[in-house]
C-alpha beads as a LAMMPS data file, in Angstrom:
LAMMPS data file: protein, C-alpha beads

180 atoms
179 bonds

1 atom types
1 bond types

-500.0 500.0 xlo xhi
-500.0 500.0 ylo yhi
-500.0 500.0 zlo zhi

Masses

1 110.0

Atoms # bond

1 1 1 -244.350 -163.693 409.749
2 1 1 -244.315 -166.440 407.183
3 1 1 -246.588 -166.418 404.137
4 1 1 -248.877 -169.173 405.473
5 1 1 -249.599 -167.268 408.682
6 1 1 -250.372 -164.103 406.716
7 1 1 -252.624 -166.073 404.377
8 1 1 -254.500 -167.664 407.272
9 1 1 -254.960 -164.291 409.001
10 1 1 -256.253 -162.767 405.771
11 1 1 -258.677 -165.610 405.217
12 1 1 -260.000 -165.318 408.782
13 1 1 -260.643 -161.626 408.199
14 1 1 -262.317 -162.347 404.876
15 1 1 -264.506 -165.051 406.399
16 1 1 -266.088 -162.416 408.632
17 1 1 -266.978 -160.252 405.637
18 1 1 -269.832 -160.644 403.212
19 1 1 -270.122 -159.198 399.750
20 1 1 -272.952 -156.706 399.634
21 1 1 -275.196 -156.131 396.641
22 1 1 -273.591 -152.719 396.131
23 1 1 -270.188 -154.395 395.851
24 1 1 -271.575 -156.867 393.326
25 1 1 -273.004 -153.968 391.307
26 1 1 -269.578 -152.338 391.331
27 1 1 -268.035 -155.628 390.221
28 1 1 -270.447 -155.879 387.305
29 1 1 -269.460 -152.376 386.191
30 1 1 -265.782 -153.340 386.410
31 1 1 -266.085 -156.279 384.010
32 1 1 -263.513 -155.708 381.260
33 1 1 -264.968 -154.940 377.840
34 1 1 -263.442 -156.055 374.558
35 1 1 -262.758 -152.448 373.527
36 1 1 -260.674 -151.655 376.605
37 1 1 -256.921 -151.246 376.213
38 1 1 -256.176 -154.257 378.425
39 1 1 -256.092 -157.909 377.440
40 1 1 -259.402 -159.032 378.955
41 1 1 -258.603 -162.715 378.478
42 1 1 -256.045 -162.600 381.288
43 1 1 -259.041 -162.135 383.622
44 1 1 -261.253 -164.785 381.969
45 1 1 -262.378 -167.849 383.933
46 1 1 -264.811 -170.671 383.202
47 1 1 -267.564 -171.525 385.698
48 1 1 -269.144 -174.970 385.368
49 1 1 -272.215 -175.796 387.434
50 1 1 -275.287 -177.968 387.019
51 1 1 -274.480 -178.969 383.402
52 1 1 -273.874 -175.358 382.275
53 1 1 -270.735 -173.345 381.481
54 1 1 -270.230 -169.596 381.794
55 1 1 -267.323 -167.349 380.873
56 1 1 -266.702 -164.867 383.689
57 1 1 -264.048 -162.337 384.652
58 1 1 -262.264 -162.051 387.996
59 1 1 -262.489 -158.761 389.846
60 1 1 -260.952 -157.962 393.245
61 1 1 -263.675 -156.573 395.508
62 1 1 -263.414 -155.804 399.218
63 1 1 -260.604 -158.248 399.923
64 1 1 -262.194 -161.103 397.975
65 1 1 -262.846 -161.958 394.350
66 1 1 -266.054 -161.700 392.378
67 1 1 -266.311 -163.722 389.188
68 1 1 -268.891 -161.984 387.010
69 1 1 -270.115 -161.586 383.457
70 1 1 -272.260 -159.107 381.550
71 1 1 -275.266 -161.467 381.682
72 1 1 -275.519 -160.990 385.458
73 1 1 -273.809 -164.101 386.820
74 1 1 -271.876 -163.219 389.986
75 1 1 -269.878 -165.596 392.165
76 1 1 -268.316 -164.144 395.329
77 1 1 -265.242 -166.006 396.626
78 1 1 -263.539 -165.108 399.931
79 1 1 -260.282 -166.996 399.361
80 1 1 -261.584 -170.253 400.846
81 1 1 -265.220 -170.556 399.867
82 1 1 -267.814 -169.496 397.353
83 1 1 -270.121 -167.345 399.494
84 1 1 -272.730 -165.971 397.075
85 1 1 -273.927 -167.086 393.656
86 1 1 -276.516 -165.013 391.814
87 1 1 -277.678 -164.685 388.250
88 1 1 -277.714 -168.376 387.344
89 1 1 -280.264 -169.183 384.664
90 1 1 -283.159 -171.288 385.873
91 1 1 -284.919 -171.383 389.184
92 1 1 -282.103 -171.671 391.751
93 1 1 -282.140 -167.970 392.563
94 1 1 -279.441 -166.707 394.908
95 1 1 -277.273 -169.213 396.757
96 1 1 -275.705 -167.878 399.974
97 1 1 -273.259 -169.606 402.292
98 1 1 -273.440 -168.357 405.877
99 1 1 -270.180 -169.222 407.626
100 1 1 -271.040 -167.324 410.814
101 1 1 -272.393 -170.469 412.492
102 1 1 -271.098 -173.988 412.968
103 1 1 -272.335 -175.872 411.073
104 1 1 -272.470 -173.353 408.266
105 1 1 -275.771 -172.897 406.432
106 1 1 -276.289 -172.921 402.657
107 1 1 -279.421 -170.965 401.654
108 1 1 -280.863 -171.722 398.203
109 1 1 -283.510 -169.114 397.437
110 1 1 -285.062 -170.870 394.429
111 1 1 -285.538 -174.122 396.342
112 1 1 -286.759 -172.205 399.392
113 1 1 -284.488 -174.417 401.486
114 1 1 -281.478 -174.122 403.741
115 1 1 -278.965 -176.877 404.402
116 1 1 -276.664 -177.253 407.399
117 1 1 -273.182 -178.214 406.260
118 1 1 -270.569 -179.383 408.766
119 1 1 -266.987 -178.678 407.710
120 1 1 -263.626 -179.656 409.120
121 1 1 -260.587 -177.402 409.206
122 1 1 -258.852 -176.847 405.831
123 1 1 -256.181 -179.437 405.079
124 1 1 -253.075 -178.842 403.016
125 1 1 -252.836 -181.345 400.165
126 1 1 -250.096 -181.758 397.573
127 1 1 -251.561 -179.281 395.084
128 1 1 -253.517 -176.894 397.321
129 1 1 -256.163 -177.043 400.045
130 1 1 -259.148 -179.259 400.785
131 1 1 -262.048 -178.717 403.173
132 1 1 -264.049 -181.848 403.953
133 1 1 -267.711 -181.019 404.509
134 1 1 -270.961 -182.974 404.714
135 1 1 -274.699 -182.493 404.929
136 1 1 -276.678 -185.022 406.970
137 1 1 -279.857 -185.395 404.913
138 1 1 -282.979 -187.267 405.914
139 1 1 -282.089 -190.297 403.811
140 1 1 -278.293 -190.142 403.550
141 1 1 -275.087 -188.216 404.169
142 1 1 -273.997 -185.957 401.299
143 1 1 -270.284 -185.155 400.907
144 1 1 -269.921 -181.430 400.125
145 1 1 -266.169 -180.909 399.865
146 1 1 -264.324 -177.800 398.719
147 1 1 -260.945 -177.696 396.991
148 1 1 -258.546 -174.999 395.924
149 1 1 -255.767 -176.118 393.596
150 1 1 -252.657 -173.995 393.290
151 1 1 -249.863 -173.756 390.728
152 1 1 -246.249 -174.096 391.855
153 1 1 -246.067 -170.296 392.208
154 1 1 -249.198 -170.180 394.413
155 1 1 -251.800 -168.996 391.897
156 1 1 -255.260 -170.555 391.938
157 1 1 -255.745 -173.028 389.091
158 1 1 -259.089 -174.483 390.207
159 1 1 -261.819 -173.801 392.741
160 1 1 -264.343 -176.543 393.466
161 1 1 -267.238 -175.755 395.807
162 1 1 -270.159 -178.001 396.750
163 1 1 -273.177 -175.746 397.278
164 1 1 -276.289 -177.971 397.165
165 1 1 -276.558 -181.527 398.565
166 1 1 -276.673 -184.130 395.797
167 1 1 -275.629 -181.654 393.070
168 1 1 -272.119 -181.687 391.620
169 1 1 -269.744 -178.938 392.730
170 1 1 -269.342 -175.542 391.093
171 1 1 -265.931 -175.560 389.395
172 1 1 -264.101 -172.346 388.508
173 1 1 -260.913 -172.474 386.408
174 1 1 -258.886 -169.817 384.602
175 1 1 -259.166 -169.778 380.815
176 1 1 -255.721 -168.252 380.375
177 1 1 -252.596 -170.324 380.568
178 1 1 -251.049 -170.238 384.055
179 1 1 -247.607 -168.683 383.861
180 1 1 -248.290 -166.336 380.965

Bonds

1 1 1 2
2 1 2 3
3 1 3 4
4 1 4 5
5 1 5 6
6 1 6 7
7 1 7 8
8 1 8 9
9 1 9 10
10 1 10 11
11 1 11 12
12 1 12 13
13 1 13 14
14 1 14 15
15 1 15 16
16 1 16 17
17 1 17 18
18 1 18 19
19 1 19 20
20 1 20 21
21 1 21 22
22 1 22 23
23 1 23 24
24 1 24 25
25 1 25 26
26 1 26 27
27 1 27 28
28 1 28 29
29 1 29 30
30 1 30 31
31 1 31 32
32 1 32 33
33 1 33 34
34 1 34 35
35 1 35 36
36 1 36 37
37 1 37 38
38 1 38 39
39 1 39 40
40 1 40 41
41 1 41 42
42 1 42 43
43 1 43 44
44 1 44 45
45 1 45 46
46 1 46 47
47 1 47 48
48 1 48 49
49 1 49 50
50 1 50 51
51 1 51 52
52 1 52 53
53 1 53 54
54 1 54 55
55 1 55 56
56 1 56 57
57 1 57 58
58 1 58 59
59 1 59 60
60 1 60 61
61 1 61 62
62 1 62 63
63 1 63 64
64 1 64 65
65 1 65 66
66 1 66 67
67 1 67 68
68 1 68 69
69 1 69 70
70 1 70 71
71 1 71 72
72 1 72 73
73 1 73 74
74 1 74 75
75 1 75 76
76 1 76 77
77 1 77 78
78 1 78 79
79 1 79 80
80 1 80 81
81 1 81 82
82 1 82 83
83 1 83 84
84 1 84 85
85 1 85 86
86 1 86 87
87 1 87 88
88 1 88 89
89 1 89 90
90 1 90 91
91 1 91 92
92 1 92 93
93 1 93 94
94 1 94 95
95 1 95 96
96 1 96 97
97 1 97 98
98 1 98 99
99 1 99 100
100 1 100 101
101 1 101 102
102 1 102 103
103 1 103 104
104 1 104 105
105 1 105 106
106 1 106 107
107 1 107 108
108 1 108 109
109 1 109 110
110 1 110 111
111 1 111 112
112 1 112 113
113 1 113 114
114 1 114 115
115 1 115 116
116 1 116 117
117 1 117 118
118 1 118 119
119 1 119 120
120 1 120 121
121 1 121 122
122 1 122 123
123 1 123 124
124 1 124 125
125 1 125 126
126 1 126 127
127 1 127 128
128 1 128 129
129 1 129 130
130 1 130 131
131 1 131 132
132 1 132 133
133 1 133 134
134 1 134 135
135 1 135 136
136 1 136 137
137 1 137 138
138 1 138 139
139 1 139 140
140 1 140 141
141 1 141 142
142 1 142 143
143 1 143 144
144 1 144 145
145 1 145 146
146 1 146 147
147 1 147 148
148 1 148 149
149 1 149 150
150 1 150 151
151 1 151 152
152 1 152 153
153 1 153 154
154 1 154 155
155 1 155 156
156 1 156 157
157 1 157 158
158 1 158 159
159 1 159 160
160 1 160 161
161 1 161 162
162 1 162 163
163 1 163 164
164 1 164 165
165 1 165 166
166 1 166 167
167 1 167 168
168 1 168 169
169 1 169 170
170 1 170 171
171 1 171 172
172 1 172 173
173 1 173 174
174 1 174 175
175 1 175 176
176 1 176 177
177 1 177 178
178 1 178 179
179 1 179 180
């Protein structure tokens, strides 16, 4: 089987899974500490969302990735989408993306609202993948696209995920130099 077919099969399997709280707790415990014998910066990423920036570390959990820090921020990523965000400062609470229905539903606990988001199939673009999504609001249509940019060797260099209509996307990028 070629690599693309394997990737697509893996993503389909991951899409059916959700990250449980227990897994997020394990991820938090696995965050590298400065005193460890490994170079923690190779796992460092920057999360930008809603005019804030957070340094997080990537941890493989249950077939996906959790980006987490010691302050309690946790972002679960299944290979295509950000599925759960918790620990953001402020009043947003937990953000969950339910991909089990079409359209998918974005639940924002702090706003006490859910948003239906219609998405098309992922499209290959020159530097990665793009998923065109939209939320049909009462007053307008909100684009809520997702992008995954890849380096020439296939490593993720940027994740961009629209989670809340009218709010800029969450952007996750590695802090280490790709190729090191």
